[in-house]
C-alpha positions, -999 to 999 in steps of 0.1 A, spaced: 648 388 221 681 370 230 690 364 266 718 389 263 694 416 252 667 408 277 665 430 308 677 414 340 655 396 364 646 418 394 632 401 424 613 422 450 583 422 473 548 419 458 519 441 467 486 424 476 469 437 445 496 423 423 491 388 437 460 382 416 484 376 387 500 348 406 467 333 416 458 331 379 491 313 372 482 288 400 447 284 386 462 275 352 483 248 369 451 233 383 458 242 419 426 262 425 441 282 454 410 303 461 408 341 465 424 344 499 451 370 495 437 391 523 443 364 549 476 354 533 490 389 535 476 394 570 500 369 584 532 383 568 528 411 542 566 409 535 566 373 526 554 375 489 579 379 461 577 386 424 605 382 398 601 409 371 617 414 337 613 448 324 587 454 351 566 425 340 559 396 365 575 363 354 581 343 386 568 341 421 571 325 455 557 331 490 576 324 522 553 334 551 569 336 585 550 322 615 568 335 646 605 331 651 609 294 643 587 284 614 578 295 579 558 281 550 566 282 513 540 283 486 531 298 452 564 287 436 557 295 400 574 306 368 555 318 338 553 287 315 570 303 285 600 313 305 607 281 324 641 263 323 661 296 324 670 298 360 643 324 369 626 301 393 656 291 414 667 327 417 632 337 430 632 306 453 665 317 469 653 352 475 621 339 491 639 315 514 662 343 525 632 359 541 627 328 564 662 333 579 670 304 602 634 292 605 624 257 596 604 259 564 575 237 553 558 233 520 532 212 502 548 203 469 537 183 438 554 149 436 575 157 405 593 185 423 602 164 454 637 157 442 643 194 436 630 202 471 653 175 487 683 192 470 672 224 488 672 205 522 635 195 524 626 161 537 593 142 533 570 142 564 538 128 548 517 129 516 483 144 511 456 140 484 429 163 473 395 147 475 366 163 457 329 158 447 295 161 462 296 144 496 269 121 509 263 130 545 236 129 571 223 161 585 245 175 613 231 174 648 227 202 674 263 199 686 275 218 655 269 255 653 283 286 636 316 300 649 312 332 670 339 356 682 334 342 717 348 309 703 380 325 692 403 316 721 392 280 720 396 277 682 430 294 683 442 270 709 428 240 690 445 252 658 478 256 676 476 219 685 472 209 648 499 229 631 536 235 637 532 271 648 508 296 664 492 317 637 469 343 653 470 369 626 463 345 598 436 326 617 419 358 628 416 370 592 406 336 580 378 332 605 367 368 600 365 367 562 328 372 553 331 349 523 341 321 547 318 299 568 332 284 600 315 260 623 325 244 656 314 213 674 307 214 711 302 182 730 296 183 768 308 218 768 341 210 751 353 220 716 359 188 696 367 204 663 361 232 638 360 236 601 358 263 574 345 263 539 355 290 514 349 298 477 372 287 450 367 282 413 349 250 403 339 241 438 340 252 474 372 244 495 372 229 530 400 239 553 409 236 580 389 206 591 404 198 625 386 173 648 391 149 677 377 120 657 361 110 624 327 113 640 334 149 649 348 156 614 318 140 598 294 163 617 314 194 609 316 184 572 279 178 571 273 213 584 296 229 558 288 208 527 263 223 502 273 211 468 307 203 451 337 207 474 373 198 477 395 190 507 432 182 511 436 152 534 469 139 550 472 103 538 488 93 571 455 100 588 437 68 579 403 78 596 403 110 576 409 91 543 382 66 551 358 94 560 361 112 527 360 80 507 328 69 526 313 103 517 318 96 480 347 120 474 374 109 450 411 116 449 425 139 421 461 147 429 487 143 456 511 167 473 540 161 497 544 179 531 581 185 535 602 203 561 638 216 562 641 204 598 623 193 629 590 211 637 570 215 668 550 185 678 514 187 665 484 165 661 483 155 625 458 128 636 433 157 641 439 171 606 410 158 585 415 187 560 446 209 556 438 247 558 455 256 525 483 242 505 497 277 500 501 286 537 500 252 554 
């Protein structure tokens, strides 16, 4: 079918059940995003967009709003056989319109950084995915399973580590029965928490937020049970050293980029990004 005869691209909101198609596209790219649409849509159900031709999905993007000042972009994809035809940029623009005047963040693959810069994004830091079966000592008694009574402390700790408060997302993330979350309490104080969740090929760690590499190591030891992957900010040298000492190896890099200044937050406590799709 020629371009002239092809139906027009129609961009509109995606339903949660439709997002499985986009997850499959992301899986084919090697991103292994996991099966977390429930938590993704819990934060901003209006932040997911599909481009359709003749009713068939051909492109996607998510732009999830966190409060009035910050949004995060992910799942920017075009079906491989239809790339290079302007479908992606049209979908991109529709998604960004949802963010309004908010500063937008993303974790993008390196070969797209120039395109993102042309859209106003600037590099903040780079991350790498480390994977394998970690070598770790047994965790000590300072680490235990997360309980609902920990929620206020964990939410406050999370807000120190990311550029926005995200109670709806985090509440769903921590409450997902497929996820395991642990906390470390030292002298009555929360010194970090971490979550492990299923994904194809291996389990995924994220977030892994901690005061120190010692805290992160104990949390990781309580979560690890076989092959896993974790996305680590390369600017956090103790985090990189920790995963390397555990025997994990780097597979691919991403770039955290923003369209403007974001709220001050503790990247030094980020030993594992929550998710590349929602920040």
